[in-house]
Every structure is written in structure tokens, then in C-alpha cells.
N, C-alpha and C positions, 0 to 999 in steps of 0.2 A: 638514409632510409626513406627519404621522400620520393625516391624513384618508383617504389611500388605504388605509392599514392598517385603519382603522376600518370603511371600506366593505368591505374584504376579509373582515371578520367576518361580514358579511351575504352576500357574493357567494360565498365559498369553499364554504360548505355547499351552496349551490344548484348550483355547478359540480360538487361531489362527487356530488350526486344524479344529475345528468346523466351523469357519468362512470361511476357504478355501473350505470346502465341500459345503457350501451354496452359495458361490460367483458365480458359474456358473449358478445358477438358476435365474429365472426372478426377484425374490425379492432381490437377492444379499445378502450383509452383513447387510442390514437395520433391519431385525428382531432381530438380536443379539444386535445391537446398541440401538434399542428402548427398548428391554427387559432389557438391562443393565442399561439404564437411569431410568427406572421404579423401578427396584430393588434397585438401589443406592439412589433413592429419599426417600425411606421409612426410613432407619436409619438417613438420613440427616434431614428429617422432625421431627424426634423424639428427636433430640438434645436439643431443648429448653425445653422439658418436662422431661428431665432427673432429677430425684430428689436426686441423690447421685453421688458421684464421680465414683464409679464402673459402674453405669448405663451410665453416660456420656462417660466414656472410652469405654464401649461396643458399644455405638452408633457411636462414632468417628471411632473405629476400624472397625465396620461393614461397615460404609460408605467408609472408605479408601480401604478396601479389595474389595468391589464390584466395586468401581470406578477404582481401579488399575487393576482389572481383565479384564475390557473392554477397557482399554486404547489402547492396541495394535490393536484391531479391528477397532477402530475409526481412528487411524493413517493410517491404511491400505486402508481406503476409498479413499485416494488420488490416489493410483494406479489404482483404478477402474474408476476414472473420469478425470484424468489428463494425457496428453500425456507423454510418458516416458522421452522425452527430457526436459520436464518442471517439473519433480518431485522435483528436488533440489530447484527450486524457490518456488514451492508450499509449500514444507516443511518449507522453510525459513519464508514464510508468516504465516504459522500455528504457528511456534515457536515464532515469533514476537508477534502475537496476544495473545498467552498464557502468554508470559512475561509481556505484557501490563496489562493483567487482574491481574496478581500477584502484579504488582506495584500499580495499582489502588486500589486493595483490601487492601494492606498494608497502603496506604494513608488514606483510609476510616477508617481503624481500629485505626489510630492515632487520628482521630477526635472523635471517639466513646469512647475511653478509659477515665476513670475517673482519673484525675490527683491529687485528694486530698490525703493527707497523713493520713487521718483517715481510720481505718478499717471499712469495711461495717458492718452495724447493722444487727443483726440476724433477719431473717424474719420467721414468723410462718405461716405455711400452714395449712389450715383446712382440 
């Protein structure tokens, strides 16, 4: 899964360049953020319907790649709305919120995991 992050190294600066060109306009960076969220939502929504491991991996990879591509643009929104002397504090709150979502999602996954020692029974799809 590091492949999407590796590609993000190439794509994030390119998206940042586009974002910087749109920032002075009236709409700012928001069109890129909204488009990125919509594009990333498609492979994320397809994950439950993946019928094979390669299809599941493709959906997860596509989601990771698109979400990673727009990450830098969303983090840059802080500089558009927060005074320069408050950037550090704002980034700290953002990172704390992100960390809390990771912790909560990990705790939720602990509750959802099936702890039985039996292998799952094969399901037949029509």
C-alpha cells in the first residue's frame, strides 16, 4: 500500500501547483477540495462490492491514490483562513483531530472484528 504514497510524492506537488494558481481567485482552493472528495468517494464506495481480492486491492489503491493526491491542498487551506502567527496552533489542532479519528476508527474495528477461531464459511453469490 506504499505505492499510493509513492505516487503521491509525484502528484501532490502537481496538485499544489494547480491549487496555488486557483487560490487568488474568488473560489480559492475549494473547487479542488470538492472535486477531490467526489473522486475519492467513488472507489471508497465500491469497496464493499469488490467480488475478488484483485478488485478489492484496486478499489483500495484508487481510494488511497486520490485521497493522497488532495491531501496537500486541504492542509494548505489553513494558510488561506488563519493568521500567519496562528498557523502552528491551527496545524496542531488539525493533526490532533486526525489522530483522534485514527484512534476511534481503530477502537471501532476492534468491536467489529469476529474473534471466533472458525474459518468463515464460503458464501455463494448468485
